NUVEX-569485 format. One record per residue (C-alpha): residue number from 1; y, x, z. Coordinates in steps of 0.2 Angstrom, whole numbers. Each point is the difference from the previous one (the first is absolute). Example, Ala and Ser with C-alpha at 12.3 -4.5 7.8 and 13.67 -1.06 7.14 Angstrom:
<atoms>
+-----+-------+-------+-------+
|  nr |    py |    px |    pz |
+-----+-------+-------+-------+
|   1 |   -22 |    62 |    39 |
|   2 |    17 |     6 |    -3 |
+-----+-------+-------+-------+
</atoms>
This chain:
<atoms>
+-----+-------+-------+-------+
|  nr |    py |    px |    pz |
+-----+-------+-------+-------+
|   1 |     0 |     0 |     0 |
|   2 |    17 |     7 |    -6 |
|   3 |    13 |    -1 |    14 |
|   4 |    19 |     0 |    -4 |
|   5 |    13 |     3 |    13 |
|   6 |    19 |    -2 |    -6 |
|   7 |    14 |     7 |    11 |
|   8 |    18 |     5 |    -1 |
|   9 |     8 |   -17 |    -1 |
|  10 |    15 |    -6 |     9 |
|  11 |    18 |    -7 |     0 |
|  12 |    12 |     9 |   -11 |
|  13 |    17 |    -5 |    -5 |
|  14 |     5 |    -3 |   -20 |
|  15 |     1 |    16 |    -9 |
|  16 |   -11 |     8 |    13 |
|  17 |   -17 |    10 |    -3 |
|  18 |   -18 |    -2 |     7 |
|  19 |   -16 |     9 |    -5 |
|  20 |   -16 |   -10 |     4 |
|  21 |   -17 |     8 |     0 |
|  22 |   -18 |    -5 |    -2 |
|  23 |   -15 |     9 |     6 |
|  24 |   -18 |    -5 |    -7 |
|  25 |   -15 |     4 |     9 |
|  26 |   -10 |     6 |   -15 |
|  27 |     5 |    11 |   -14 |
|  28 |    -3 |   -13 |   -14 |
|  29 |    17 |     2 |    -5 |
|  30 |    -2 |    17 |    -6 |
|  31 |    -8 |   -10 |   -15 |
|  32 |     9 |   -16 |     3 |
|  33 |    17 |    -6 |    -5 |
|  34 |    10 |    -6 |    15 |
|  35 |    13 |   -13 |     1 |
|  36 |    13 |    -7 |    12 |
|  37 |     3 |   -18 |     0 |
|  38 |    12 |   -11 |    11 |
|  39 |     1 |   -19 |     5 |
|  40 |    15 |    -7 |     6 |
|  41 |     0 |   -16 |    10 |
|  42 |    -3 |   -15 |   -12 |
|  43 |    -4 |    10 |   -14 |
|  44 |   -16 |     8 |    -9 |
|  45 |    -5 |    17 |     2 |
|  46 |     6 |    11 |   -14 |
|  47 |    -2 |    18 |    -6 |
|  48 |    13 |    12 |     5 |
|  49 |    -7 |    16 |    -7 |
|  50 |   -17 |     9 |    -4 |
|  51 |    -5 |    17 |    -3 |
|  52 |   -16 |     6 |    -9 |
|  53 |   -11 |    14 |     6 |
|  54 |     9 |    11 |   -13 |
|  55 |    17 |    -4 |     6 |
|  56 |     5 |   -12 |   -12 |
|  57 |    12 |   -14 |     7 |
|  58 |     6 |   -17 |    -3 |
|  59 |    14 |    -9 |     8 |
|  60 |     6 |   -19 |     2 |
|  61 |    16 |    -2 |   -10 |
|  62 |     8 |    -5 |    16 |
|  63 |    -3 |    16 |     8 |
|  64 |     2 |    12 |   -15 |
|  65 |    11 |    15 |     4 |
|  66 |     0 |    -3 |    19 |
|  67 |   -18 |     1 |     6 |
|  68 |   -11 |    15 |    -2 |
|  69 |   -20 |    -2 |     2 |
|  70 |    -9 |    17 |     4 |
|  71 |   -17 |     6 |     5 |
|  72 |    -9 |    14 |    10 |
|  73 |   -18 |    -1 |    -3 |
|  74 |    -4 |    14 |    12 |
|  75 |     7 |   -12 |    14 |
|  76 |    -7 |   -15 |    -7 |
|  77 |    18 |    -7 |     0 |
|  78 |    11 |    -9 |   -12 |
|  79 |    19 |    -2 |     4 |
|  80 |    15 |   -11 |    -7 |
|  81 |    17 |     7 |     2 |
|  82 |    12 |   -15 |     0 |
|  83 |    19 |     4 |    -3 |
|  84 |    16 |   -11 |    -3 |
|  85 |   -10 |   -15 |    10 |
|  86 |     6 |   -16 |    -4 |
|  87 |    -3 |   -16 |    12 |
|  88 |   -11 |    -7 |   -14 |
|  89 |   -12 |    15 |     3 |
|  90 |    -5 |    -8 |    17 |
|  91 |   -17 |    -4 |     0 |
|  92 |   -18 |     6 |     7 |
|  93 |    -5 |    15 |   -10 |
|  94 |   -18 |     3 |    -4 |
|  95 |   -10 |    14 |    -8 |
|  96 |   -17 |    -3 |    -9 |
|  97 |   -12 |     9 |   -12 |
|  98 |     0 |    -6 |   -18 |
|  99 |   -13 |    -1 |   -13 |
| 100 |     1 |     7 |   -17 |
| 101 |     8 |   -15 |    -6 |
| 102 |    14 |     2 |    13 |
| 103 |    -6 |   -15 |    11 |
| 104 |    -1 |     3 |    19 |
| 105 |   -16 |    -1 |     8 |
| 106 |    -8 |     0 |    17 |
| 107 |     7 |    -6 |    17 |
| 108 |    19 |     1 |     3 |
| 109 |     6 |     9 |    15 |
| 110 |    12 |    -7 |    12 |
| 111 |    16 |     5 |    -9 |
| 112 |    16 |     7 |     6 |
| 113 |    16 |   -10 |     3 |
| 114 |    16 |     6 |    -9 |
| 115 |    15 |   -10 |     3 |
| 116 |    17 |     3 |    -7 |
| 117 |    14 |    -7 |     9 |
| 118 |    17 |     5 |     6 |
+-----+-------+-------+-------+
</atoms>
């Protein structure tokens, strides 16, 4: 059973920065793409960014130029650096492995809450 532990969320003012991390219990993501997703209250979960095992990245239009996804295979950890945060970025952020078609699979972790507010 793969376990995912997200951390690093918190309360930040608009325009501020946060880095969230995701530790995975097995080294499956040395061969799998990893994605960061988020879910805001009353909204569906959406893809924020993902990164392949080779380091290719993809971003949602709403976060391009502000967020950066990265991974450290030696540490079994994936990161999401979030800059120029906006109130609409407020959500619970989750990481998850993705299959070859870019679809999330396995169980979701508990997520980490990011709140952008003055």
